[in-house]
C-alpha positions in Angstrom: 95.6 72.5 107.8 95.8 74.8 105.0 93.4 74.4 102.1 93.9 75.8 98.5 91.0 76.8 96.7 90.8 76.8 93.2 88.2 78.1 91.0 86.5 76.0 88.3 85.4 78.7 86.3 88.8 80.3 85.8 89.8 80.4 82.3 93.3 80.8 80.9 94.1 84.2 79.4 95.2 84.2 76.0 98.8 85.7 75.7 98.8 89.5 74.8 100.7 90.0 71.4 104.2 91.2 71.7 104.5 95.1 71.1 107.9 96.4 69.5 108.5 98.1 72.5 108.6 95.1 74.6 111.3 93.6 72.4 113.3 96.9 72.7 113.2 96.8 76.5 114.3 93.1 76.7 117.2 94.2 74.5 118.1 97.1 76.5 117.9 95.0 79.7 120.4 92.6 78.1 122.7 95.2 77.2 122.5 96.4 80.8 123.3 92.9 81.9 126.3 92.7 79.7 127.7 95.9 80.7 127.5 94.7 84.4 129.1 91.5 83.7 131.9 93.4 82.1 132.4 95.6 85.0 132.1 92.6 87.4 134.7 90.5 85.6 137.2 93.7 85.2 136.7 94.2 88.9 137.4 90.6 89.9 140.4 90.6 87.5 141.8 93.7 89.4 140.8 92.6 92.9 142.8 89.3 92.4 145.9 91.3 91.3 145.4 93.6 94.5 145.3 90.5 96.7 148.3 88.8 95.0 150.5 92.1 95.3 149.1 92.3 99.0 150.2 88.8 99.9 153.7 89.3 98.3 153.1 86.7 95.2 156.5 86.4 93.5 157.1 87.1 89.8 158.5 84.3 88.0 155.8 82.0 88.8 153.7 81.4 85.7 150.3 82.0 87.1 151.4 85.3 88.8 153.3 86.6 85.6 150.1 85.7 83.6 147.8 87.4 86.0 150.0 90.6 86.5 150.5 90.7 82.4 146.6 90.2 82.1 145.6 93.3 84.4 148.5 95.5 83.6 146.7 97.3 80.6 143.6 97.9 83.2 145.9 99.5 85.7 148.0 101.5 83.3 146.0 104.5 83.1 146.0 104.9 86.8 150.0 104.0 87.2 151.8 106.8 89.3 148.7 108.3 90.2 149.7 108.7 93.8 153.3 109.4 93.2 156.0 107.7 94.9 154.0 106.3 97.9 156.3 103.6 99.4 154.0 100.6 100.0 156.6 98.1 98.9 157.8 95.8 101.9 161.3 94.8 100.7 161.8 91.9 103.3 158.3 90.0 102.4 157.6 91.7 98.8 154.1 92.7 100.1 152.8 95.8 98.3 149.6 97.7 98.5 148.8 98.8 95.2 146.3 101.9 95.7 146.2 102.3 91.9 144.0 98.9 91.7 141.5 100.0 94.4 141.1 103.4 92.4 140.8 101.7 89.2 138.0 99.2 90.6 136.0 102.4 91.7 136.5 104.3 88.6 135.5 101.3 86.3 132.5 100.7 88.4 131.4 104.4 87.8 132.1 104.4 84.2 129.9 101.1 84.0 127.0 102.7 86.0 127.2 105.7 83.7 127.0 103.5 80.8 124.0 101.7 81.9 122.2 105.0 82.8 122.8 106.1 79.3 121.5 102.7 78.0 118.5 103.0 80.2 117.5 106.1 78.2 116.3 103.7 75.5 114.0 102.0 77.5 110.5 102.5 77.0 108.5 103.8 79.8 104.9 103.5 80.2 103.0 106.7 79.7 100.3 107.7 82.0 97.0 108.6 80.4 
């Protein structure tokens, strides 16, 4: 049997007044969260494109065309990066788009660098 002991003489502490640095830290954390959200969204978009190509999703289907058109600008900087590696199966239509995987890694690294830059604005406690 577990008993919980509560002290009757325990008084509630008044909340400390908010310092300007606290609101800045909160804003920095919100910016960090937003950057990570964007990176996750972009990575998911590109990963779904990779899966569609891997399983040979056919163009001409409205959803597939929409997805390819949506993600084409995200992949464009990496197009042709590996020359003419033939990863297309003419029988099944399957393709391994290595550029998609590289794009996911590069965008994640860029996001990480942005978060590190934003963290420079966070107020660190000073040791006295």
